[in-house]
N, C-alpha and C positions, 0 to 999 in steps of 0.2 A: 324504971330500965329496965329492967331484970325481966319483967313480966312479959315486956314490947318484944326483946330479943326470942323470946319463947314464942310471940303469936305470929312475928313475922313468919319463918319458918313455916309452921303448920297452916298459913295463910296460902303460903308461896303450893305445899302441898296440897291444898285442896281446892286451887284455881287449875293445881297438874292433874292431877284426878281426876276434877271435870274436865277440863279437855279433854284427858284418855276417855272420859266414859261419851262423850259426846259423837268422840271421832270412834268411839269399839260400837258404838249402836249402828253405825255404816257395815262393821265384823270385815267385812273384805272392799276390795279395790271390785266397783259394781258394772266393771268389763275385764269381759276375758278375750283374750285374743287366741285365735285358731289359724296357724302358718301351712299352708298344702303349696305344693308347685308340681307339674302336672305339664305333658307334651300338648302345646296345640297346632294348629293348619302349620305347615310348611316345619319352619327350620323354627319356629319362635315359640320358648315357654312361658306358662302365666304362674304369675308368683300371684296365690290365690290369701288376703288378708282379711279372715272374718271376725266380726266384733259381736259377741254376744252381750247386749244391755241388759242388767237389772231393771227388772220395772217399776217404775217413776224415775228414770235417769234418763240422759240422751247423751250422744255426741255430737259435734257440727261439723258440719259439710268442711272441706277440704279447701272449701274454691268460693264463697261467699259468706266472708268474713262480716260480722258488724263492729265497727265503730266503736271505739272507746269499750268494748264489751268482750266476753267470752272468746277462747283465741282459736282458730278455724285448725280442724283436725290437718294435721302435715305426715308426709311421708318421706326418709330420705333416705335415696337406696348411697347413697355416692356414688363413687366411680372404680371400677375395675376394668381392668385387662384381661376379664376374663370372658364379660356382657358386653353388653352395649343397652343401653333402654331404648324399650321400641314404643313413645309415647309417655301421655304423663300415667297417673296412676286414676284407672276410671272407679265411677263409684254409681253406684244408683243411683234413681233418682229420690230427692230427699223430701223431708218433708216439712213444711213450714208455717208458718205462724208470722204474725203483729206482735212485737215485745212491746209491751209500755212500758219497762222497768226502760228500755234503753230508748226511747222517744222514738219508741212506732216505727221502729226499724223491724227489717225483716230478717224470720230467723229461718235457719237452715240447718237442719237438725237427723238423727234418727235416731230410733226408737227399737228395742226387743233385738234384733240382728242386721247386719249389712256386712255385706260382702266386696271389697276391695278388690283391683285385678292390675298389677303391673307388669306387661307383657317387655321380655328381653329376650334378645337373640342372644347365642351363646360363641365365641369366640374360639372355640377348641372341644373336640370330640371325646375331649377329654374328662373327668367330674369339676365341678364348678362348687364355689362356696359366695354364699350371698350373705353378705352383711346391711343390716339395713333399721333402722329406727324409726318408729313409732310417735309422738309424741300429739297430744292429745287431754282436753281437757271435758272432764264428766259433771255434767250437770242435772238438779232435778230442780222444779217449783220453785223449791225454794233458796239454795246453793251452791255452790259449785266449786270443787274442788281445784286444790293447786294443780297447775298442770303436771302429767306423768309422761315421761317415756316409757317406750317398748321396746328392748333389745332387738332384734332378732339375729340368728347367725342357722342359715340353714346349706345342708350340702346337698345338691343332688346331682345324681351317679346316672347318666343316660343307658338307658339297655338297649343293649348291642344284639339285641336279635330283634327288634323292627327293622330287621332293613328289608329296602323299602327295594321291589326288584317288580320289572315288565309285569303285567298281568302273561302269565300264559296258562290256558286250559291242556287240557291231556292230547290236541292235537292241535297246539296254537300254533303262529306265525314259524314259531321254528322248523313245522312240518310240512309249512305249506309247499313244500315240496313234492310232497308224499303224497296228497290232495291233490294237483297239478295231475302225476304221476297215475292217481288213481281216474283221475277224469281222460286222461287222453288215454290210457288201457281202455275205456267203457266205453269213447268211443271211435275206437276199433274193434270192439266185440261189435257195435253197433251194425258199423260199416257187413259187419255176417251174416245179416238178419235180414229175409224176403225181403222186408218194410224200401232198407235201405239200397241192399245192393243191385235189386230191378231196377233204378234209379240212376244210375250210376251213367249204365250208356246211353239213355236217353236222351239224358240234361249233357251229357260232353258232347256229344254229337248233334243237339242244338249249335250249343257255343264253336263249337269247330266250323257252321255254315254260317255264324250268326255274330260277330266279332270277336269270337275267335279267344287268347288268352285273359284279354285284359276283361273281357265282362265272364270270364270265369274267378279273374282273381277277386271281382266285385261282388261275386255271388257267395263266393268263398267268405270272403268279410263278411257279409247279412249274414251269416250263416253264423258267426263270431259275436256278433252283435247281438242276435237275438236270445242266445242261449246262456252270453254274460252278464245281456240284463236282468233274463232270470234268475240269474244266479246274486244278482246284486239286487233284484225288487225281495229276493227270502229276505237277505238278511239284514236288508232299511225297512223291512214290514216288520222284524223280530226286535232286530236291535244283538247288539255283543251279551249282555247279559242274559238277555231269553234264552241265546243261543248255547251259551253257557251255561243253564238251568234244564236245558231239554236232556243232558247227558245223565242226569241224576233223578229227572221224574221218572214216577213208577207208569201209572197214568200212559202218558206220553211213550213212554217205551213199548207198554202195549196197544199203544196206536202202533208204531210202527212198527209190534211185530203182525200186525193183520195186512195191514198194507202189502208186507212183501208177501205176506202168504197170495193174496191176491194175484202180484206180480207172477207169480211161481209158478201158481194154477194158469197163469194168462198163457205162461211162456212154454208150459208144459200143452196147450194144444185146448183145456176148458171150452174157452171164447177169449176173444180180443177185445183190449181198450181202447176206444174209440172217440174220437172229439165229435159234438157236435156237426151235422153233413154244412150247416149254413156257414158256422166258421170255413169252413172249405172252400164252398162256392164263393164267399165273398172274396178271402181272399184271391181263389183261381181269378175271380172277375180285374183284380187289380192288376196282374201279370200284365192284360190286353194295352195298359199303360203306357207299354216303353219305360228305355231310359233307366237311371238308378231306380226309381221306384220300382219300376217294374222287377226287373231282376231283385229286390230287395223281399216283393209279394212274392217271390218266385223260391227265394229260400224260405221264404215264412210259410208255403205250402209244401214244400219237403219238410218240415218240422213237422207239419200236423196232420198229411198225409201219411206220415213214418208213427208217429205219435204211439199204436197200436203196439210197434217191436223197441221204439228207443221209452216210451215213456216209461217204463221201469227198471231201466235202466240208469234214467236223468233220475226218476225216484230214489233210487239205491245211493245213488252220488252226492244226492243235497242233504237226502238225512243223514248219511257220516260225513260229511263237513259239515254240517250244521251244526251234531251234537258234539263236534268237536269243537267249541264255543268262541273259536277263531271270527272274527269279522270279517273279514275279507275268502274265509276257507270256503260257501259256495262261487263263487265269482269266481275264485281263482278254477276250480272243480270242472265247472261251467265252461270253463277259459281252455282248458287240454279235452274236453271232450267235445268241443264246437270247433279245434285245432286238427286233434284228429280225424270229422265228419270231411270236414274241408277240404285235405291233405285231395284224396283222388279228383275230386271235379276239377282242382286246379293241373294236378299233375297229369291226370290221362289230355286236356284239353289244351298244354302245351304238346305231352306227345302222343298225338291219334294212336300213332301207329302202334303203341304199346295197351289198348283197350282188344287186341285181336289175342292174346295172352290170357284176357281175363277168362277166368273158369267160369263156363255157364250155369245160370241158375239149375238148382235141380232139388232134391230131396235133402240135400247136405245142408242146405239153409233151415231148413225147418229143424233140424234136427242139433244144428247150433241154438237155437230157440229152445231145447229141449235141457242142452245143455246148463245154457243160462239158467233156468226152470229150478232144476238141482242145485244149482249155485243158493241162488234168494233164496229156497227151502230152508240151507243149510242157513244162512244167515241171520236166517229170522230167530233163528232160536236163541241169537245171542240176546235177543230185545227183550223177549222170553225170561229168557233168565236174568236179565237184571230190571224186569218185574214182580220178580220171583222173590229175590235178593234183597230190594229194599221196602218189600210191605215181608220180609220174613214167611214169608208162606209155609215154605218146607214140598211143596210138590214136585221143584225140579231142582235137584240137587245134584250132585257131580256125576253121579253113578249114571241116572237116570240122562241125562242130558248127554252124555258119551255113547248111551246105548243107542238112542233115536239118531246120532250121528254114525255109527257103525252099520245102524239102517236102510240109512236115506242115502250117502257112498255105497253102500253095497247095490242097491241097485239103480245109483251113478254108472258103476261098473258092468253090472248086466247089458246095462243098457249100449254100454260103448259095444259091448260081445253081440249084440244084437240076438241079446234073449230075452230083453225084454220090449214088449211093441207097445205104442201109445195108437188111436186108432187115425189123430191127426198126422202125423210124422208117422210110415211104417218103414222099419229100417230092412235092407236086405237081408238076406242068408250069409250071404258071403261077409265075410269081416274083414277092414281095412290094416295097411296096416298100421295105421293113423289109429285107427280104434281099438287095436291092440296093445298097444304102446302106450295110451290113452287107458285102458284097462290096469294094466302091472301097473300106473302109478297109481292110481283112483286103487287098487285091493292090498296095494303096498299101504297107504297110507289108511287103510281101515284093519289089516296084523296091526299096524303103531299104535291104533286107538285102543285095542281090545284090553293091553294089563295096564290103559286106567281105569281099567272098573274093579281095578283091585288093588290103587293104591299108586301108579307108577305119575311122577308129576309128566310127562305129557306135554315138554319144554316148546317143543313148535310149535303149539295151539296156545301156548301159556295168555292169557290176557280176556280169550274167547271163551272159556270155559267157567265154569262156577270158582268160587277158591276153595286149595286143598280141602281147607276145615271144613267147607260147607258140602258130607255129602252121610250117605245114609246109615256108614258103621265107621269106628276109627282102629285103625290098625295098632298095633306094640311094637312100636317099633326098636325094641328093646336100649336106647340107647336111654340111659339114667337123668341124664344131663338133661332132655328136654323134659321131661315130666315135669309134675306142679310137683313148687316144694316147700310149698306156702301157703294157709290158707286164706291169708290173701287175691290171689290172684287164682285161686282152684275154682271159682265159680267164670270164669273167664275164657280160661284154656280151652275149650271147643270152640273159642270165636278168632283163637290168632292161628296166625299163618307160620306154618311152617313149622308147627307143634312148640311152639317159642309161648313163655309167658307175657301177656299182659294185661293194661288194665284198659278198660274207655270212658273214665272218666280221671278228666288232668287232677279233678284235686285231691281224690282217691292214691294216682302214684304218683303226686307228687309227694304226697307223705309218708305214701309208702318206699321212696328213695332217700328221706330224710332222714327214716329207720334203718337202711340197711345202708346209708353213706354211698349211693353208688349214684354215676348222671344218668340225665333221662334223654332217653331218643326220642320227642315228638313226632307222630308219624299224623299226619292230614291225610283222608284217602276216600275212599268209599265205593260202595256196593258197585255204585255201574262207570270205576274208574279203571281202563283198559291196562295202562301203566302200573299201575298198581299193582295188579295181578304179575305185569312182569318183571314186576322186583321183585317182589314175593317169591316166584318160582323160578326166574333164572339166577338172582343175586342172592339173596337171602338166602338160598339153598345151598350158596357155596359153604365149604365148611371153615371156613376162617370168618367172611361175614357174619354164621348163623353161630360161632363162638363169643364173638365179642359180641351182639347182641343177646346173647341168652347170660354172657356170666358179665361182662364188665358194664351191662344198661340198664334199664327200667323201662320198658316200652309201652309209652302208653297210644294206641292208636283211637284217634279220633272219626269214626266216619260224618262225614260233611250231609250223606245222606241216609241219615237215618230217622227213619220214619213217626221211633218213639215218642209220643206225645208227653211232654214235660207235664208236671202238677204244677197246676192253676198259681200257686203262684210266685212261681216263674219263668209264667207268661208275659213275658215284659216288650215294650217296643224298644228295639235297639237304637242308643244316643248313634252309632257312627250311621246305618245304615236307612235309619225311619221307619224300619218294618216291623212289624209282632216277633215273636220269637214263640215258635207254638212247639218244638220239634228239636228234641238232642240233636239231630244236625242242624238246622236252624241256630241252635247254640253254638256250636262245634264254628260251622263255616263264615258269623260274626265274629266271633273268636279269633280266628286268624283275621278275616281282612282288617279286624278293630288291631292287633296286636302284633302283627306279622305286612299287612299292606299288602294286601297278596289273598288270590284264593283261587291257587291250581292246586291240582293231585295227582299226582304225590311231590308233599311235599316235607322233609325230615326237617326237625328243629335241635340241634344240642346243645342241653341246658346244663348245668347245676342245682343244685336245690333252692338257690336263691333266687332263679329264672333268671340267671346270665347263660348269654349263648357264651358259647366255649368256640363255636369257631364259624363260619359264613353257615349258614343254610344252603342245602340243597337239596332238586329239583328230581324229576326223573332222570336217571345214570345209571345206563343201562352196562358201561365198564368195571368191572369186580374190583379190579386193581384198585381203580378213582375211590370208589368206593368205601375199599377199605380203609384207604389213606386219610378217608373224609371219618368213619369212626375213629381210630388211632390216634389221630390229631384231637378230636375229642377227650378219648382219657389221657394223656399228655397235661392235656390241660385244665382237665379236675382236678381242685384240690378239695380234699376233704374239709370242711368247715370245721370251726377249733369252741 
């Protein structure tokens, strides 16, 4: 009996050791779960549950279980007052086989790895806690382990920086009034050109004898329809994305420069831009049909005949409206142009006696074209500057740009004084009062430009000139705070607005902000962005704004039109747009679109070092006080992490 008492414990011990040894061969659970949560489309969140399964093992599908066989995988998210479940847990397509051990039933299972996804819809904008349980069986070809349950507790904190705002481009919908106003001004200028002005008495006389005001209104309406259709054609052909891309494309800006130079030379009298005569002949024949069709083609004939004068103006307006990125910009600009062009025909048809007060045609009409030629030439330089900036060629630095403008406007002033004469439009020796006053304004502008050669800000023309840091030489401002104070930002100093310290790489700037425990101002900008330059020259130059940017923030300026090629291993396909990211500009533009749901520039985001928003981002904000309040709010909301 004593021997039996000794044998039984030993036997139990051996059995226990054997069982432990058998399960010890498994070493660890053959299934590892990794849980992740990310934002989905609209307002949903995606909870991803990824199972990594050891070779030789599998887990079962949650939907197609075997009767009296291994249990299916079950996901239990329970109930919560913080979110609701959107449908069932989605699973990938499972493998399948006929299981002889279970009366030839179909077994659906997963090997190696499988990712299950549950969509949820938060009920709150605050942080949420997700509690769930996964119950599953791990099986091999010879055995199944007892059911195991994986408990999940996952906290999600929404990213407040991802504020969804309407798309706005440098000259977007909020600035359509200025697009319309530019078109209106262009239309009035077109009226003063020889091609259009000389047509007014002839056309109005026809209407006073044939139908009067009613036909004149139809004629004016036809003019509006023709030019608005032209604007809509540009929009529908290119689309809003292409219109926005025009502003930052270096090659496109070079083409625009060449077009504007051709327009300017044409206005200066070297040649005329005309349309094929057969177009004019066909339109002229259609006017003989009379009625509404005849009136429409009268207006169409005016558009064709006057193209040598209106073409450069129309082209300039369309280019400016198109590069603004607004889908309605070209149509709105053409509406303003057509409205101004049509007003005299309605007005003089209603009041024929006013025709007697209309100035007679003369050399002054040719002088108007020359004036437009000088302005076109000056404006063309802006597109050449964008081309130079985007590709960092360095041939048109700020001083060079200003010097060329000084020459152009000096020659303009001399022309208005009658000192510069062109073969096409000879001016009289006697200078008119209007010419004298115009020359005073022009030469005053030239004097204003001259200090810019030595670093004056020239705020009046900010946005047209290259950035203040893009210059031949760098002056010492004598401001100790403006100097670079650390080796981390030293290499970037010459490319930072207003002599501020800044980074051009997001991760490096973020790392530095963590090191010095300062909040971040994320500046999405562009070399070709006019409003970015206005903000830098007019708002960031303010002493209060400058002090806050320099001392209280780490500035990260990301240029969305930077053409620097990324290393090949960083050239990827964007999961947001599906386009290949080749350049640094592509990278930052995609980053802005994916994270902040906007692609407007400028766009300013205040963040802490954990990448949480400190306040609502802002775009173009020319009011200095409002911008100071924006910066101050970020400073007040920033908490140094412990």
